[in-house]
Jmol script that loads the backbone (N, CA, C; Angstrom):
load data "model"
ATOM      1  N   MET A   1       0.369  -1.217  -0.093  1.00  0.00           N
ATOM      2  CA  MET A   1      -0.138   0.047   0.252  1.00  0.00           C
ATOM      3  C   MET A   1       0.718   1.332   0.236  1.00  0.00           C
ATOM      4  N   ALA A   2       0.665   1.868  -0.865  1.00  0.00           N
ATOM      5  CA  ALA A   2       0.850   3.581  -1.118  1.00  0.00           C
ATOM      6  C   ALA A   2       0.658   4.456   0.676  1.00  0.00           C
ATOM      7  N   LYS A   3       1.698   5.007   1.107  1.00  0.00           N
ATOM      8  CA  LYS A   3       1.218   5.853   2.710  1.00  0.00           C
ATOM      9  C   LYS A   3       0.981   7.267   2.212  1.00  0.00           C
ATOM     10  N   GLY A   4      -0.066   7.397   2.804  1.00  0.00           N
ATOM     11  CA  GLY A   4      -0.178   9.092   2.870  1.00  0.00           C
ATOM     12  C   GLY A   4       0.526   9.563   4.089  1.00  0.00           C
ATOM     13  N   GLY A   5      -0.213  11.179   4.071  1.00  0.00           N
ATOM     14  CA  GLY A   5       0.234  11.809   5.402  1.00  0.00           C
ATOM     15  C   GLY A   5       0.144  11.141   6.672  1.00  0.00           C
ATOM     16  N   SER A   6      -1.146  10.672   6.629  1.00  0.00           N
ATOM     17  CA  SER A   6      -2.035   9.898   7.931  1.00  0.00           C
ATOM     18  C   SER A   6      -1.973   8.366   7.902  1.00  0.00           C
ATOM     19  N   GLY A   7      -1.952   7.546   7.075  1.00  0.00           N
ATOM     20  CA  GLY A   7      -1.530   6.507   7.080  1.00  0.00           C
ATOM     21  C   GLY A   7      -1.667   5.481   5.841  1.00  0.00           C
ATOM     22  N   LEU A   8      -2.249   4.368   5.711  1.00  0.00           N
ATOM     23  CA  LEU A   8      -2.577   3.855   4.153  1.00  0.00           C
ATOM     24  C   LEU A   8      -3.924   3.956   3.531  1.00  0.00           C
ATOM     25  N   ILE A   9      -3.742   4.490   2.222  1.00  0.00           N
ATOM     26  CA  ILE A   9      -4.946   4.562   2.000  1.00  0.00           C
ATOM     27  C   ILE A   9      -4.820   4.091   0.097  1.00  0.00           C
ATOM     28  N   TRP A  10      -4.078   3.557  -0.352  1.00  0.00           N
ATOM     29  CA  TRP A  10      -4.255   2.550  -1.914  1.00  0.00           C
ATOM     30  C   TRP A  10      -4.446   1.277  -1.254  1.00  0.00           C
ATOM     31  N   ALA A  11      -5.188   0.568  -2.040  1.00  0.00           N
ATOM     32  CA  ALA A  11      -5.783  -1.142  -1.816  1.00  0.00           C
ATOM     33  C   ALA A  11      -4.407  -1.878  -2.087  1.00  0.00           C
ATOM     34  N   THR A  12      -3.936  -3.030  -2.025  1.00  0.00           N
ATOM     35  CA  THR A  12      -2.876  -3.691  -2.387  1.00  0.00           C
ATOM     36  C   THR A  12      -3.743  -5.011  -2.836  1.00  0.00           C
ATOM     37  N   ALA A  13      -3.219  -5.662  -3.414  1.00  0.00           N
ATOM     38  CA  ALA A  13      -4.117  -6.883  -4.308  1.00  0.00           C
ATOM     39  C   ALA A  13      -4.418  -7.640  -2.799  1.00  0.00           C
ATOM     40  N   GLU A  14      -3.644  -7.600  -1.778  1.00  0.00           N
ATOM     41  CA  GLU A  14      -4.372  -8.345  -0.667  1.00  0.00           C
ATOM     42  C   GLU A  14      -5.452  -7.907  -0.805  1.00  0.00           C
ATOM     43  N   ASP A  15      -5.896  -6.631  -0.098  1.00  0.00           N
ATOM     44  CA  ASP A  15      -6.813  -6.181   0.055  1.00  0.00           C
ATOM     45  C   ASP A  15      -8.144  -6.324  -0.336  1.00  0.00           C
ATOM     46  N   LEU A  16      -7.588  -6.061  -2.102  1.00  0.00           N
ATOM     47  CA  LEU A  16      -8.964  -6.113  -2.709  1.00  0.00           C
ATOM     48  C   LEU A  16      -9.133  -7.665  -2.925  1.00  0.00           C
ATOM     49  N   ALA A  17      -8.388  -8.712  -2.966  1.00  0.00           N
ATOM     50  CA  ALA A  17      -8.621 -10.281  -2.655  1.00  0.00           C
ATOM     51  C   ALA A  17      -9.832 -10.291  -1.612  1.00  0.00           C
ATOM     52  N   ARG A  18      -9.367  -9.707  -0.191  1.00  0.00           N
ATOM     53  CA  ARG A  18     -10.281 -10.037   1.119  1.00  0.00           C
ATOM     54  C   ARG A  18     -11.911  -9.451   0.298  1.00  0.00           C
ATOM     55  N   ASN A  19     -11.470  -8.303  -0.133  1.00  0.00           N
ATOM     56  CA  ASN A  19     -12.862  -7.190  -0.191  1.00  0.00           C
ATOM     57  C   ASN A  19     -14.048  -8.204  -1.200  1.00  0.00           C
ATOM     58  N   ARG A  20     -13.204  -9.287  -2.275  1.00  0.00           N
ATOM     59  CA  ARG A  20     -13.969  -9.771  -3.191  1.00  0.00           C
ATOM     60  C   ARG A  20     -15.316 -10.256  -2.917  1.00  0.00           C
ATOM     61  N   PRO A  21     -15.249 -11.452  -1.488  1.00  0.00           N
ATOM     62  CA  PRO A  21     -16.269 -12.496  -1.874  1.00  0.00           C
ATOM     63  C   PRO A  21     -17.542 -11.437  -0.695  1.00  0.00           C
ATOM     64  N   VAL A  22     -17.290 -10.171  -0.082  1.00  0.00           N
ATOM     65  CA  VAL A  22     -18.088  -9.206   0.468  1.00  0.00           C
ATOM     66  C   VAL A  22     -18.783  -8.478  -0.378  1.00  0.00           C
ATOM     67  N   VAL A  23     -17.998  -7.963  -1.397  1.00  0.00           N
ATOM     68  CA  VAL A  23     -18.658  -7.254  -2.681  1.00  0.00           C
ATOM     69  C   VAL A  23     -19.245  -8.109  -3.698  1.00  0.00           C
ATOM     70  N   LEU A  24     -19.406  -9.665  -4.028  1.00  0.00           N
ATOM     71  CA  LEU A  24     -19.982 -10.002  -4.272  1.00  0.00           C
ATOM     72  C   LEU A  24     -21.483 -10.595  -4.067  1.00  0.00           C
ATOM     73  N   SER A  25     -20.820 -11.334  -2.670  1.00  0.00           N
ATOM     74  CA  SER A  25     -22.244 -10.872  -1.680  1.00  0.00           C
ATOM     75  C   SER A  25     -23.252 -10.145  -1.478  1.00  0.00           C
ATOM     76  N   LEU A  26     -22.810  -8.783  -1.552  1.00  0.00           N
ATOM     77  CA  LEU A  26     -23.577  -7.799  -1.662  1.00  0.00           C
ATOM     78  C   LEU A  26     -23.921  -7.212  -3.045  1.00  0.00           C
ATOM     79  N   TYR A  27     -23.921  -7.770  -3.710  1.00  0.00           N
ATOM     80  CA  TYR A  27     -24.357  -7.867  -5.198  1.00  0.00           C
ATOM     81  C   TYR A  27     -24.960  -8.526  -5.843  1.00  0.00           C
ATOM     82  N   ARG A  28     -24.724  -9.811  -5.612  1.00  0.00           N
ATOM     83  CA  ARG A  28     -25.901 -10.932  -5.627  1.00  0.00           C
ATOM     84  C   ARG A  28     -27.343 -10.464  -4.423  1.00  0.00           C
ATOM     85  N   GLN A  29     -27.241 -10.082  -3.381  1.00  0.00           N
ATOM     86  CA  GLN A  29     -28.192  -9.247  -2.526  1.00  0.00           C
ATOM     87  C   GLN A  29     -29.080  -8.677  -2.648  1.00  0.00           C
ATOM     88  N   ILE A  30     -28.434  -7.659  -3.776  1.00  0.00           N
ATOM     89  CA  ILE A  30     -29.253  -6.515  -4.030  1.00  0.00           C
ATOM     90  C   ILE A  30     -29.653  -6.823  -5.267  1.00  0.00           C
ATOM     91  N   LEU A  31     -29.093  -7.622  -6.200  1.00  0.00           N
ATOM     92  CA  LEU A  31     -30.334  -8.355  -7.092  1.00  0.00           C
ATOM     93  C   LEU A  31     -31.696  -9.084  -6.628  1.00  0.00           C
ATOM     94  N   ARG A  32     -30.766  -9.598  -6.032  1.00  0.00           N
ATOM     95  CA  ARG A  32     -32.044 -10.387  -5.146  1.00  0.00           C
ATOM     96  C   ARG A  32     -33.626  -9.561  -4.749  1.00  0.00           C
ATOM     97  N   ALA A  33     -32.654  -8.828  -4.312  1.00  0.00           N
ATOM     98  CA  ALA A  33     -33.647  -8.227  -3.558  1.00  0.00           C
ATOM     99  C   ALA A  33     -34.201  -7.208  -4.576  1.00  0.00           C
ATOM    100  N   LEU A  34     -33.763  -6.645  -5.425  1.00  0.00           N
ATOM    101  CA  LEU A  34     -34.721  -6.075  -6.509  1.00  0.00           C
ATOM    102  C   LEU A  34     -35.535  -6.804  -7.336  1.00  0.00           C
ATOM    103  N   ASN A  35     -35.349  -8.302  -7.202  1.00  0.00           N
ATOM    104  CA  ASN A  35     -36.453  -9.074  -7.695  1.00  0.00           C
ATOM    105  C   ASN A  35     -37.397  -9.223  -6.583  1.00  0.00           C
ATOM    106  N   SER A  36     -37.621  -8.857  -5.647  1.00  0.00           N
ATOM    107  CA  SER A  36     -38.929  -8.824  -4.987  1.00  0.00           C
ATOM    108  C   SER A  36     -40.181  -8.584  -5.528  1.00  0.00           C
ATOM    109  N   PRO A  37     -41.543  -9.622  -4.863  1.00  0.00           N
ATOM    110  CA  PRO A  37     -42.652  -8.109  -5.600  1.00  0.00           C
ATOM    111  C   PRO A  37     -42.814  -7.729  -4.595  1.00  0.00           C
ATOM    112  N   GLU A  38     -42.810  -7.574  -3.638  1.00  0.00           N
ATOM    113  CA  GLU A  38     -42.736  -6.374  -2.805  1.00  0.00           C
ATOM    114  C   GLU A  38     -42.804  -4.602  -3.179  1.00  0.00           C
ATOM    115  N   LEU A  39     -41.799  -4.608  -3.898  1.00  0.00           N
ATOM    116  CA  LEU A  39     -41.226  -3.260  -4.136  1.00  0.00           C
ATOM    117  C   LEU A  39     -42.122  -3.019  -5.568  1.00  0.00           C
ATOM    118  N   PRO A  40     -42.145  -2.118  -5.748  1.00  0.00           N
ATOM    119  CA  PRO A  40     -43.383  -0.844  -6.416  1.00  0.00           C
ATOM    120  C   PRO A  40     -42.662  -0.913  -7.907  1.00  0.00           C
ATOM    121  N   LEU A  41     -42.286  -2.061  -8.610  1.00  0.00           N
ATOM    122  CA  LEU A  41     -41.590  -1.604 -10.113  1.00  0.00           C
ATOM    123  C   LEU A  41     -42.200  -2.678 -11.012  1.00  0.00           C
ATOM    124  N   GLY A  42     -42.578  -2.108 -12.350  1.00  0.00           N
ATOM    125  CA  GLY A  42     -42.610  -2.660 -13.143  1.00  0.00           C
ATOM    126  C   GLY A  42     -41.533  -3.729 -13.884  1.00  0.00           C
ATOM    127  N   HIS A  43     -41.310  -4.250 -14.652  1.00  0.00           N
ATOM    128  CA  HIS A  43     -40.408  -4.974 -15.578  1.00  0.00           C
ATOM    129  C   HIS A  43     -39.460  -4.093 -16.331  1.00  0.00           C
ATOM    130  N   ALA A  44     -39.714  -3.113 -16.444  1.00  0.00           N
ATOM    131  CA  ALA A  44     -38.600  -2.618 -17.128  1.00  0.00           C
ATOM    132  C   ALA A  44     -38.141  -1.434 -16.145  1.00  0.00           C
ATOM    133  N   ALA A  45     -38.906  -1.160 -15.184  1.00  0.00           N
ATOM    134  CA  ALA A  45     -38.246  -0.423 -14.137  1.00  0.00           C
ATOM    135  C   ALA A  45     -37.158  -1.170 -13.258  1.00  0.00           C
ATOM    136  N   ARG A  46     -37.629  -2.612 -13.250  1.00  0.00           N
ATOM    137  CA  ARG A  46     -36.570  -3.752 -12.318  1.00  0.00           C
ATOM    138  C   ARG A  46     -35.532  -3.695 -13.137  1.00  0.00           C
ATOM    139  N   LEU A  47     -35.339  -3.814 -14.588  1.00  0.00           N
ATOM    140  CA  LEU A  47     -34.205  -3.855 -15.448  1.00  0.00           C
ATOM    141  C   LEU A  47     -33.365  -2.796 -15.048  1.00  0.00           C
ATOM    142  N   ALA A  48     -34.246  -1.563 -15.317  1.00  0.00           N
ATOM    143  CA  ALA A  48     -32.964  -0.663 -15.096  1.00  0.00           C
ATOM    144  C   ALA A  48     -32.489  -0.321 -13.983  1.00  0.00           C
ATOM    145  N   LYS A  49     -33.234  -0.767 -12.805  1.00  0.00           N
ATOM    146  CA  LYS A  49     -32.188  -0.782 -11.903  1.00  0.00           C
ATOM    147  C   LYS A  49     -31.542  -1.640 -11.299  1.00  0.00           C
ATOM    148  N   LYS A  50     -31.605  -2.613 -12.150  1.00  0.00           N
ATOM    149  CA  LYS A  50     -30.654  -3.603 -12.098  1.00  0.00           C
ATOM    150  C   LYS A  50     -29.600  -3.487 -12.973  1.00  0.00           C
ATOM    151  N   ALA A  51     -29.274  -2.404 -13.770  1.00  0.00           N
ATOM    152  CA  ALA A  51     -28.370  -2.092 -14.527  1.00  0.00           C
ATOM    153  C   ALA A  51     -27.845  -1.216 -14.258  1.00  0.00           C
ATOM    154  N   GLU A  52     -28.544  -0.644 -13.117  1.00  0.00           N
ATOM    155  CA  GLU A  52     -28.119   0.751 -12.637  1.00  0.00           C
ATOM    156  C   GLU A  52     -27.043   0.217 -11.924  1.00  0.00           C
ATOM    157  N   CYS A  53     -27.350  -0.566 -11.136  1.00  0.00           N
ATOM    158  CA  CYS A  53     -26.677  -1.605  -9.650  1.00  0.00           C
ATOM    159  C   CYS A  53     -25.301  -2.123 -10.705  1.00  0.00           C
ATOM    160  N   ARG A  54     -25.348  -2.494 -11.434  1.00  0.00           N
ATOM    161  CA  ARG A  54     -24.439  -3.190 -12.349  1.00  0.00           C
ATOM    162  C   ARG A  54     -23.104  -2.911 -12.601  1.00  0.00           C
ATOM    163  N   ALA A  55     -23.881  -0.802 -13.075  1.00  0.00           N
ATOM    164  CA  ALA A  55     -22.923  -0.280 -13.759  1.00  0.00           C
ATOM    165  C   ALA A  55     -21.896   0.465 -12.483  1.00  0.00           C
ATOM    166  N   ILE A  56     -23.142   0.264 -11.526  1.00  0.00           N
ATOM    167  CA  ILE A  56     -22.352   0.876 -10.202  1.00  0.00           C
ATOM    168  C   ILE A  56     -20.754  -0.187  -9.234  1.00  0.00           C
ATOM    169  N   PHE A  57     -21.539  -1.248  -9.973  1.00  0.00           N
ATOM    170  CA  PHE A  57     -20.729  -2.275  -8.996  1.00  0.00           C
ATOM    171  C   PHE A  57     -19.601  -2.446  -9.989  1.00  0.00           C
ATOM    172  N   ILE A  58     -19.163  -2.165 -11.325  1.00  0.00           N
ATOM    173  CA  ILE A  58     -18.630  -2.492 -12.485  1.00  0.00           C
ATOM    174  C   ILE A  58     -17.801  -1.182 -11.768  1.00  0.00           C
ATOM    175  N   PHE A  59     -18.269   0.496 -11.995  1.00  0.00           N
ATOM    176  CA  PHE A  59     -17.508   1.417 -11.699  1.00  0.00           C
ATOM    177  C   PHE A  59     -16.717   1.215 -10.166  1.00  0.00           C
ATOM    178  N   GLY A  60     -17.235   0.325  -8.909  1.00  0.00           N
ATOM    179  CA  GLY A  60     -16.483   0.247  -8.467  1.00  0.00           C
ATOM    180  C   GLY A  60     -15.273  -0.718  -8.064  1.00  0.00           C
ATOM    181  N   ALA A  61     -15.595  -1.193  -9.220  1.00  0.00           N
ATOM    182  CA  ALA A  61     -14.450  -3.154  -9.078  1.00  0.00           C
ATOM    183  C   ALA A  61     -13.105  -1.930  -9.218  1.00  0.00           C
ATOM    184  N   GLU A  62     -13.170  -0.666 -10.180  1.00  0.00           N
ATOM    185  CA  GLU A  62     -11.466   0.034 -10.607  1.00  0.00           C
ATOM    186  C   GLU A  62     -11.277   0.703  -9.274  1.00  0.00           C
ATOM    187  N   GLU A  63     -11.879   0.810  -8.258  1.00  0.00           N
ATOM    188  CA  GLU A  63     -11.707   1.405  -7.579  1.00  0.00           C
ATOM    189  C   GLU A  63     -10.041   1.443  -6.572  1.00  0.00           C
ATOM    190  N   ARG A  64      -9.284   2.127  -5.864  1.00  0.00           N
ATOM    191  CA  ARG A  64      -8.345   1.864  -5.613  1.00  0.00           C
ATOM    192  C   ARG A  64      -8.186   2.295  -3.837  1.00  0.00           C
ATOM    193  N   SER A  65      -8.555   3.390  -4.035  1.00  0.00           N
ATOM    194  CA  SER A  65      -8.770   4.017  -2.803  1.00  0.00           C
ATOM    195  C   SER A  65      -9.473   3.365  -1.516  1.00  0.00           C
ATOM    196  N   LEU A  66      -8.733   2.739  -0.049  1.00  0.00           N
ATOM    197  CA  LEU A  66      -9.471   2.138   0.585  1.00  0.00           C
ATOM    198  C   LEU A  66     -10.561   2.964   1.283  1.00  0.00           C
ATOM    199  N   HIS A  67     -10.600   4.295   1.601  1.00  0.00           N
ATOM    200  CA  HIS A  67     -11.897   5.138   2.081  1.00  0.00           C
ATOM    201  C   HIS A  67     -12.824   4.770   1.392  1.00  0.00           C
ATOM    202  N   ASN A  68     -12.401   4.854  -0.294  1.00  0.00           N
ATOM    203  CA  ASN A  68     -13.704   5.251  -1.397  1.00  0.00           C
ATOM    204  C   ASN A  68     -14.957   3.641  -1.175  1.00  0.00           C
ATOM    205  N   ILE A  69     -13.379   2.659  -0.763  1.00  0.00           N
ATOM    206  CA  ILE A  69     -13.986   1.038  -1.199  1.00  0.00           C
ATOM    207  C   ILE A  69     -14.570   0.886   0.292  1.00  0.00           C
ATOM    208  N   ARG A  70     -14.774   1.697   1.251  1.00  0.00           N
ATOM    209  CA  ARG A  70     -15.112   1.086   2.603  1.00  0.00           C
ATOM    210  C   ARG A  70     -16.678   1.822   2.279  1.00  0.00           C
ATOM    211  N   ASP A  71     -16.588   3.473   1.595  1.00  0.00           N
ATOM    212  CA  ASP A  71     -17.608   4.092   1.571  1.00  0.00           C
ATOM    213  C   ASP A  71     -18.895   3.355   0.513  1.00  0.00           C
ATOM    214  N   LEU A  72     -18.218   2.472  -0.607  1.00  0.00           N
ATOM    215  CA  LEU A  72     -19.421   1.982  -1.368  1.00  0.00           C
ATOM    216  C   LEU A  72     -19.865   0.811  -0.770  1.00  0.00           C
ATOM    217  N   LEU A  73     -18.975   0.187   0.358  1.00  0.00           N
ATOM    218  CA  LEU A  73     -19.373  -1.213   0.695  1.00  0.00           C
ATOM    219  C   LEU A  73     -20.532  -0.629   2.080  1.00  0.00           C
ATOM    220  N   ASP A  74     -20.542   0.180   2.620  1.00  0.00           N
ATOM    221  CA  ASP A  74     -21.237   0.849   3.303  1.00  0.00           C
ATOM    222  C   ASP A  74     -22.562   1.585   2.521  1.00  0.00           C
ATOM    223  N   ALA A  75     -22.163   2.174   1.766  1.00  0.00           N
ATOM    224  CA  ALA A  75     -23.559   2.397   0.535  1.00  0.00           C
ATOM    225  C   ALA A  75     -24.538   1.123   0.635  1.00  0.00           C
ATOM    226  N   ALA A  76     -23.287   0.170  -0.135  1.00  0.00           N
ATOM    227  CA  ALA A  76     -24.080  -0.930  -0.405  1.00  0.00           C
ATOM    228  C   ALA A  76     -25.330  -2.060   0.321  1.00  0.00           C
ATOM    229  N   ARG A  77     -24.380  -1.924   1.862  1.00  0.00           N
ATOM    230  CA  ARG A  77     -25.591  -2.115   2.988  1.00  0.00           C
ATOM    231  C   ARG A  77     -26.605  -1.389   3.094  1.00  0.00           C
ATOM    232  N   HIS A  78     -26.802   0.075   3.206  1.00  0.00           N
ATOM    233  CA  HIS A  78     -27.682   0.755   3.208  1.00  0.00           C
ATOM    234  C   HIS A  78     -28.568   0.412   2.510  1.00  0.00           C
ATOM    235  N   THR A  79     -28.382   0.395   1.449  1.00  0.00           N
ATOM    236  CA  THR A  79     -29.035  -0.099  -0.210  1.00  0.00           C
ATOM    237  C   THR A  79     -29.899  -0.905   0.110  1.00  0.00           C
ATOM    238  N   LEU A  80     -29.289  -1.710   0.394  1.00  0.00           N
ATOM    239  CA  LEU A  80     -29.629  -3.192   0.727  1.00  0.00           C
ATOM    240  C   LEU A  80     -31.035  -3.766   2.063  1.00  0.00           C
ATOM    241  N   GLY A  81     -30.317  -2.561   2.758  1.00  0.00           N
ATOM    242  CA  GLY A  81     -31.291  -2.295   4.028  1.00  0.00           C
ATOM    243  C   GLY A  81     -32.668  -1.473   3.838  1.00  0.00           C
ATOM    244  N   ILE A  82     -32.718  -0.968   2.530  1.00  0.00           N
ATOM    245  CA  ILE A  82     -34.003   0.129   2.287  1.00  0.00           C
ATOM    246  C   ILE A  82     -34.554  -0.955   1.478  1.00  0.00           C
ATOM    247  N   LEU A  83     -34.099  -1.710   0.857  1.00  0.00           N
ATOM    248  CA  LEU A  83     -34.519  -2.998  -0.541  1.00  0.00           C
ATOM    249  C   LEU A  83     -35.086  -3.915   0.460  1.00  0.00           C
ATOM    250  N   ASN A  84     -34.703  -4.199   1.088  1.00  0.00           N
ATOM    251  CA  ASN A  84     -34.977  -5.222   2.510  1.00  0.00           C
ATOM    252  C   ASN A  84     -36.542  -4.591   3.238  1.00  0.00           C
ATOM    253  N   ARG A  85     -36.637  -3.424   3.236  1.00  0.00           N
ATOM    254  CA  ARG A  85     -38.017  -3.297   4.334  1.00  0.00           C
ATOM    255  C   ARG A  85     -39.114  -2.626   2.724  1.00  0.00           C
ATOM    256  N   GLY A  86     -38.589  -2.977   1.121  1.00  0.00           N
ATOM    257  CA  GLY A  86     -39.756  -2.767   0.303  1.00  0.00           C
ATOM    258  C   GLY A  86     -39.706  -1.230  -0.029  1.00  0.00           C
ATOM    259  N   ARG A  87     -38.883  -0.585   0.443  1.00  0.00           N
ATOM    260  CA  ARG A  87     -38.881   0.682  -0.423  1.00  0.00           C
ATOM    261  C   ARG A  87     -37.423   0.956  -1.263  1.00  0.00           C
ATOM    262  N   LEU A  88     -37.933   1.478  -2.218  1.00  0.00           N
ATOM    263  CA  LEU A  88     -36.096   2.433  -3.537  1.00  0.00           C
ATOM    264  C   LEU A  88     -35.405   3.075  -2.727  1.00  0.00           C
ATOM    265  N   PRO A  89     -34.621   2.867  -2.886  1.00  0.00           N
ATOM    266  CA  PRO A  89     -33.657   3.667  -2.262  1.00  0.00           C
ATOM    267  C   PRO A  89     -33.419   5.168  -3.555  1.00  0.00           C
TER     268      PRO A  89
END
end "model"
wireframe off; spacefill off
backbone 0.3
color backbone group
């Protein structure tokens, strides 16, 4: 990891490998939650939300900052919580 003024800021291959199962799990859980019949979505809107989710995770896959990775994981967990309550984020 590269060092910044106050600590480590860049993810190493080790960090990325450690986060991979968490990221894949969150991605799958969000896609499953978007399939829930409790959500007020039509078929086209459901597909659009899935495409949006896919784009966010693809964009996040290129992220190398530990802080940004942590923020993306927190946002994914928050989104999943909202979806599990039957609401749209």
